[in-house]
Structure formats: structure tokens, C-alpha cells
C-alpha positions as CSV (number, residue, x, y, z in Angstrom):
1,M,7.7,9.7,-3.6
2,C,7.3,6.2,-2.2
3,Y,4.4,5.0,-4.2
4,S,4.6,1.4,-3.3
5,A,6.3,-0.8,-0.6
6,M,6.7,-4.3,0.6
7,V,5.0,-4.3,4.0
8,E,5.0,-6.8,6.8
9,Q,1.4,-8.1,7.0
10,K,1.7,-10.8,9.7
11,R,0.3,-9.6,13.0
12,K,2.4,-12.1,15.0
13,E,5.6,-10.7,13.4
14,Y,4.8,-7.3,15.0
15,C,4.2,-9.0,18.3
16,R,7.5,-10.9,18.0
17,L,9.6,-7.9,17.0
18,H,8.0,-5.2,19.1
19,G,5.6,-6.7,21.7
20,V,2.6,-4.9,20.4
21,D,-1.2,-5.5,20.9
22,I,-3.4,-6.2,17.8
23,D,-6.6,-4.2,17.5
24,T,-8.5,-7.1,16.1
25,N,-11.8,-5.2,16.2
26,E,-10.4,-2.7,13.7
27,F,-9.4,-5.6,11.4
28,L,-12.9,-7.1,11.8
29,Q,-14.5,-3.7,10.9
30,L,-12.3,-3.3,7.8
31,F,-13.1,-6.7,6.4
32,N,-16.8,-6.3,7.2
33,N,-16.8,-2.9,5.5
34,R,-15.4,-4.4,2.4
35,L,-18.5,-6.5,1.9
36,D,-20.4,-3.3,1.4
37,D,-17.6,-1.5,-0.4
38,P,-15.6,-3.7,-2.8
39,S,-13.4,-0.8,-3.7
40,I,-11.5,-1.3,-0.4
41,K,-8.0,-2.7,-1.3
42,I,-6.5,-5.3,0.9
43,C,-3.3,-7.3,0.3
44,K,-3.5,-11.1,-0.2
45,A,-1.0,-11.4,2.6
46,M,-3.3,-9.7,5.0
47,E,-6.1,-12.1,4.1
48,L,-3.8,-15.1,4.4
49,D,-2.9,-14.0,7.9
50,F,-6.4,-15.0,9.0
51,L,-6.3,-18.4,7.2
52,D,-6.2,-20.3,10.5
53,P,-8.3,-18.2,12.9
54,G,-7.6,-18.6,16.6
55,N,-10.6,-17.0,18.3
56,D,-14.2,-15.9,17.6
57,E,-13.2,-12.5,16.2
58,E,-10.7,-14.0,13.8
59,R,-13.3,-16.6,12.7
60,C,-15.6,-13.7,11.9
61,I,-12.9,-12.1,9.8
62,K,-12.2,-15.4,8.0
63,A,-15.9,-15.7,7.3
64,D,-16.0,-12.1,5.8
65,I,-13.0,-12.9,3.7
66,D,-14.6,-16.1,2.4
67,A,-17.8,-14.3,1.6
68,F,-16.0,-11.5,-0.3
69,N,-14.0,-14.0,-2.3
70,A,-17.1,-16.0,-3.1
71,R,-18.6,-12.9,-4.6
72,Q,-15.5,-12.1,-6.5
73,R,-15.4,-15.7,-7.9
74,A,-19.0,-15.5,-9.0
75,K,-18.4,-12.1,-10.7
76,W,-15.2,-13.2,-12.5
77,E,-16.6,-16.5,-13.6
78,T,-19.6,-14.7,-15.2
79,E,-17.2,-12.3,-16.9
80,L,-14.9,-15.1,-18.0
81,F,-17.9,-16.9,-19.6
82,A,-18.8,-13.7,-21.5
83,Q,-15.3,-13.3,-22.8
84,R,-15.2,-16.9,-23.9
85,K,-18.3,-16.3,-25.9
86,R,-16.9,-13.2,-27.3
87,L,-13.8,-15.1,-28.4
88,A,-15.8,-17.9,-30.0
89,D,-17.9,-15.3,-31.9
90,A,-14.8,-13.6,-33.1
91,E,-13.3,-16.8,-34.3
92,R,-16.4,-17.7,-36.3
93,S,-16.4,-14.3,-37.9
94,L,-12.8,-14.6,-38.8
95,E,-13.5,-17.9,-40.5
96,V,-15.9,-16.1,-42.9
97,K,-14.0,-12.8,-43.3
98,E,-11.1,-11.0,-41.6
99,T,-12.5,-7.7,-40.2
100,K,-11.0,-5.1,-37.9
101,K,-13.7,-5.7,-35.4
102,A,-13.3,-9.4,-35.3
103,L,-9.5,-9.1,-34.9
104,E,-10.0,-6.6,-32.1
105,D,-12.6,-8.7,-30.3
106,H,-10.3,-11.7,-30.6
107,R,-7.3,-9.8,-29.1
108,I,-9.3,-8.3,-26.3
109,A,-11.2,-11.4,-25.4
110,S,-8.0,-13.5,-25.4
111,N,-6.3,-11.0,-23.0
112,K,-9.2,-10.8,-20.7
113,I,-9.7,-14.6,-20.5
114,E,-6.0,-14.9,-19.5
115,W,-6.5,-12.2,-16.9
116,Y,-9.7,-13.7,-15.4
117,R,-8.1,-17.2,-15.2
118,G,-5.1,-15.7,-13.4
119,K,-7.4,-13.8,-10.9
120,L,-9.5,-16.9,-10.2
121,A,-6.4,-19.1,-9.7
122,D,-5.0,-16.5,-7.3
123,L,-8.2,-16.3,-5.4
124,G,-8.0,-19.9,-4.3
125,R,-4.3,-19.8,-3.5
126,T,-3.3,-20.4,0.1
127,E,0.5,-20.3,-0.1
128,S,2.2,-17.0,0.4
129,M,4.2,-15.2,-2.3
130,P,6.4,-12.2,-1.9
131,A,4.2,-9.9,-4.1
132,D,1.3,-10.6,-1.7
133,S,2.7,-8.1,0.8
134,R,3.1,-5.2,-1.7
135,I,0.9,-2.1,-1.1
136,F,0.0,0.8,-3.3
137,P,-1.7,4.1,-2.6
138,F,-5.3,3.5,-1.3
139,W,-4.4,0.0,-0.1
140,F,-4.6,-1.0,3.5
141,A,-1.7,-2.2,5.7
142,P,-1.0,-2.9,9.4
143,V,0.4,0.2,11.1
144,M,1.8,0.7,14.6
145,V,0.5,3.5,16.9
146,M,0.6,4.2,20.6
147,E,-2.5,4.1,22.8
148,A,-2.2,4.8,26.5
149,G,1.5,3.8,26.5
150,T,0.9,0.5,24.6
151,L,2.0,-0.2,21.1
152,V,-1.0,-1.2,19.0
153,V,-1.3,-2.4,15.4
154,K,-4.3,-1.2,13.3
155,P,-5.2,-1.6,9.6
156,M,-4.9,1.8,7.8
157,R,-5.2,3.0,4.3
158,Y,-2.1,4.2,2.6
159,H,-3.3,7.7,1.6
160,C,-4.2,10.0,4.5
161,R,-7.5,11.8,4.7
162,P,-7.3,14.1,7.7
163,N,-10.4,14.2,9.9
164,G,-12.7,17.1,9.1
165,K,-11.8,17.1,5.4
166,P,-14.3,16.1,2.7
167,E,-14.1,12.8,0.9
168,S,-13.2,14.7,-2.2
169,Y,-9.8,15.2,-0.7
170,D,-8.9,11.8,-2.0
171,R,-9.3,13.0,-5.6
172,R,-8.1,16.6,-5.1
173,Y,-4.9,15.6,-3.4
174,D,-3.9,12.3,-4.9
175,G,-0.4,12.4,-3.4
176,L,-1.3,12.3,0.3
177,Y,0.3,8.9,0.7
178,N,3.6,10.8,1.4
179,A,4.3,13.8,3.6
180,R,7.3,15.9,2.8
181,R,9.4,16.7,5.8
182,D,9.6,20.3,4.7
183,N,5.8,20.5,4.9
184,L,5.2,18.9,8.2
185,E,4.5,22.2,9.9
186,G,2.5,23.4,6.9
187,F,-0.1,21.1,5.3
188,W,0.5,18.4,7.9
189,R,0.5,20.6,11.0
190,G,-2.7,19.1,12.4
191,L,-1.0,15.6,12.6
192,F,2.7,16.3,13.1
193,G,3.5,16.2,16.8
194,R,0.1,14.6,17.5
195,Q,-0.7,11.5,15.5
196,H,2.4,9.6,14.7
197,A,2.6,6.0,13.3
198,V,5.1,3.5,12.0
199,L,5.0,1.2,9.0
200,L,7.1,-2.0,9.0
201,A,8.5,-2.3,5.5
202,S,11.2,-4.4,3.9
203,S,11.7,-2.3,0.7
204,F,10.0,0.3,-1.4
205,Y,9.4,1.3,-5.1
206,E,9.8,4.6,-6.8
207,N,8.9,6.1,-10.1
208,V,12.0,7.7,-11.6
209,S,12.3,9.8,-14.8
210,R,14.1,7.6,-17.3
211,H,16.5,10.4,-18.5
212,R,17.5,11.1,-14.9
213,F,18.1,7.4,-14.2
214,E,20.3,7.3,-17.3
215,H,22.1,10.5,-16.3
216,R,21.3,12.4,-19.4
217,N,19.1,15.3,-20.7
218,L,15.9,14.8,-22.6
219,G,16.6,14.4,-26.3
220,P,15.0,16.8,-28.9
221,G,11.3,16.1,-29.0
222,E,11.6,13.2,-26.5
223,A,8.7,12.9,-24.2
224,E,9.5,12.3,-20.5
225,S,8.9,8.7,-19.4
226,N,9.4,6.8,-16.1
227,V,11.0,3.6,-14.9
228,V,10.1,1.9,-11.7
229,L,13.0,1.1,-9.3
230,H,12.9,-1.3,-6.4
231,F,15.0,-0.1,-3.5
232,N,16.2,-2.7,-0.9
233,P,18.1,-1.7,2.3
234,Q,21.3,-3.6,2.3
235,A,20.9,-4.1,6.1
236,G,18.3,-6.8,5.2
237,K,16.0,-6.1,8.1
238,P,12.6,-4.5,8.2
239,M,12.5,-0.7,8.3
240,L,10.5,1.3,10.8
241,L,9.1,4.0,8.5
242,A,8.0,7.2,10.2
243,C,4.4,8.1,9.4
244,L,1.5,10.3,10.3
245,W,-2.1,9.1,10.6
246,D,-5.7,10.1,11.5
247,R,-9.1,8.7,12.0
248,W,-11.6,10.3,9.7
249,Q,-15.2,10.4,10.8
250,A,-18.4,11.6,9.2
251,P,-22.2,11.1,10.0
252,G,-23.5,8.0,8.4
253,K,-20.1,6.8,7.2
254,P,-17.7,4.1,8.5
255,D,-14.6,5.5,10.2
256,L,-11.5,5.6,8.0
257,L,-8.1,5.1,9.5
258,S,-5.4,6.3,7.1
259,F,-1.7,7.2,7.1
260,T,1.0,8.9,5.1
261,A,4.7,8.0,5.1
262,I,7.2,10.9,5.8
263,T,9.8,11.5,3.1
264,D,13.0,13.5,3.2
265,E,16.1,14.3,1.1
266,P,17.5,11.1,-0.4
267,P,20.8,9.5,0.5
268,P,23.5,9.7,-2.2
269,E,22.7,6.3,-3.8
270,V,19.0,7.1,-4.2
271,A,19.8,10.5,-5.6
272,A,22.3,8.9,-8.0
273,A,19.5,6.6,-9.3
274,G,17.5,9.7,-10.2
275,H,15.1,10.1,-7.3
276,D,14.8,13.2,-5.1
277,R,12.9,11.8,-2.1
278,C,13.3,8.9,0.4
279,V,11.3,7.4,3.3
280,V,12.7,7.9,6.8
281,P,13.5,4.7,8.7
282,L,13.6,5.3,12.5
283,R,16.0,3.7,14.9
284,Q,14.5,0.9,17.0
285,E,15.5,2.8,20.2
286,N,13.5,5.8,19.0
287,L,10.3,3.9,18.2
288,R,8.4,4.7,21.4
289,A,9.5,8.3,21.5
290,W,8.3,8.8,17.9
291,L,4.9,7.2,18.6
292,D,4.4,9.2,21.7
293,P,5.0,12.8,20.7
294,A,2.8,14.4,23.4
295,G,4.7,17.1,25.3
296,K,7.7,17.1,23.0
297,D,8.9,20.2,21.3
298,V,9.2,20.4,17.5
299,K,13.0,20.4,17.7
300,S,13.2,17.1,19.6
301,I,10.7,15.5,17.2
302,Y,12.8,16.5,14.2
303,A,15.8,15.1,16.0
304,L,14.2,11.7,16.0
305,L,13.9,11.9,12.2
306,D,17.5,13.0,11.9
307,D,18.8,10.2,14.1
308,R,17.5,7.6,11.6
309,E,18.8,4.3,10.3
310,R,21.0,4.9,7.3
311,P,21.1,1.6,5.3
312,Y,22.6,1.5,1.8
313,Y,19.7,1.1,-0.7
314,E,20.5,-1.2,-3.5
315,H,18.2,-0.8,-6.5
316,R,17.1,-2.6,-9.6
317,M,14.5,-2.2,-12.3
318,A,11.2,-3.5,-11.1
319,A,9.6,-6.3,-13.2
């Protein structure tokens, strides 16, 4: 399952490549919602895309980002101060007597101080780094859909909660960031053929069983463990990943736009690395047909998934 991906976060890049409209109001709503719900996960790259706002809506988004970051800074600075005090207390205790508690406090405080320093430094950073564009399940990313014949980019969560389902679906089904092709007419029948989307991604990450990656059986008494592999398409261009999406609505709750990436049988090089699934990159010429499934029969929709790009996926161990 594709548990993480490097995703294009720059709205202008979608416009340049595909001539899409940007649903700025949805971005504005997302960043505004995060002020009330700090559990909302947004990439640094998406924030940096609003660093130089060009209109009133973008200026409102920039103000919401600044307000959220100011809260985060105050919170982390308070926690950093507490850990510095904890470290100082532990050092004083160790000068008198070496105890297990003092050693543990010293270790934990030192690690947390380093972590908070890193987070605070990152908070003020304005230059982009490659890792800024990486998403994980429950993180938001720009996704393309079709509205009245026009390609539109909206921010959506990478873990689909179909409309009409309870919020508890997020916990009960923690793998809904991927939709198996062989289950599109089963679990996903409410969205397949109706609510199609596309994610623009440059590469993806997979958890792979270590013994499968090493082409061996588990040893006697050996517990199964994973390695993380980073797969890069040798073609070197962004992939148009086939997705499904929905808008979840409930009384008294903000709307949730969320999506899932379709996965299928892997190409030989991915299977040889020990993984049994792979995302589905669409052909550019099939983009609009995929995003506008209305009136198409199931056979023709599956044909779009079959007529996919087939890059060679190089891989390496992720850092």
C-alpha cells in the first residue's frame, strides 16, 4: 500500500501543466479550520505556496497560517523551557548521586530539547526543501477533480471518509488511504464511476517486509519487521495517480474533502523488491476521461486504468 508520497504542492504548477482552476475558497476553509482543529496535517510546502499572496483570499490564508504558526511557536517555546528545566534538575541530581530517574530524565530532556529546537527552526524557515512535499495518511494535499467540465484543484485529506459514514470510520478502517482495484465495485462502489480524482506525485514510499525484500524466509523465532522503500519512476516526470474522493458532511461539522489512491498488481521491479501493490499512473491523454466518468460503463473505466503509464520504478532504502 502506498503509505506516503512526494506530492506536487504548488498550485501554479497544476495550472502550468494542466490548465486547471484553483478552488481558493476550499484552501481558505482548510487553513481556517486548522485554527480550531490543530490535528489537521498540512505540508510545509503547501504553506510556503502562500508565502507571497496575490489577492485578498490568499492574504487571508497567509494570515491564518501565520496565526497557527504563532500558536505553535508559543506552545513549543513553553515546552522547550520546561525540558531545559528538567535537564538542569537532572544534571544537579547527577552531581550528587547517579540514579536511574536522573539518568532517564537527562536522556529524555536532551532528546526533547533537540526536537523542539528543530521544530522551532523549521517553523521559521521560508526556503523549500524536498521533504516539505511529502504526505502521509491523514495529511492534506492538492487533488484534481472535474467540475462542470473544468479541471479544479482542491485540498483533500489522504484517507477517504465516504459521505454518510460516521467519523469512527477513520479509526475502524485505518487503511482507507488506498483503494484496491479488486475492491472498486465492492467497498468503493459508491465512489467508483462517480467521484474520480487525480493526485500529482513524483514518487512514493512503501513498507516492505524485510525478509521479502531480502528474498528469504523468516528465520526460526525471527519476528517480522519492515523496511521503507522509496520508489522513483525512471521517467522523471510527475505521475497522474488515479484516485477516488468524496465530500463528507454532517450537521454542525465542517465539510471534509478526502481521497484514496487506487492500487493494483505491481510491475515486476516493485514485486521483486518485496511489495505486492502499486499505484496507478494515468496517461495524460486519459486525464479528462478519468475525471469525468459520468455515462461511462465499468468496462471502459477499467480500460483507463489498464492503459496506464508504465515507468520503471527505481528504489532505494528510505532514510
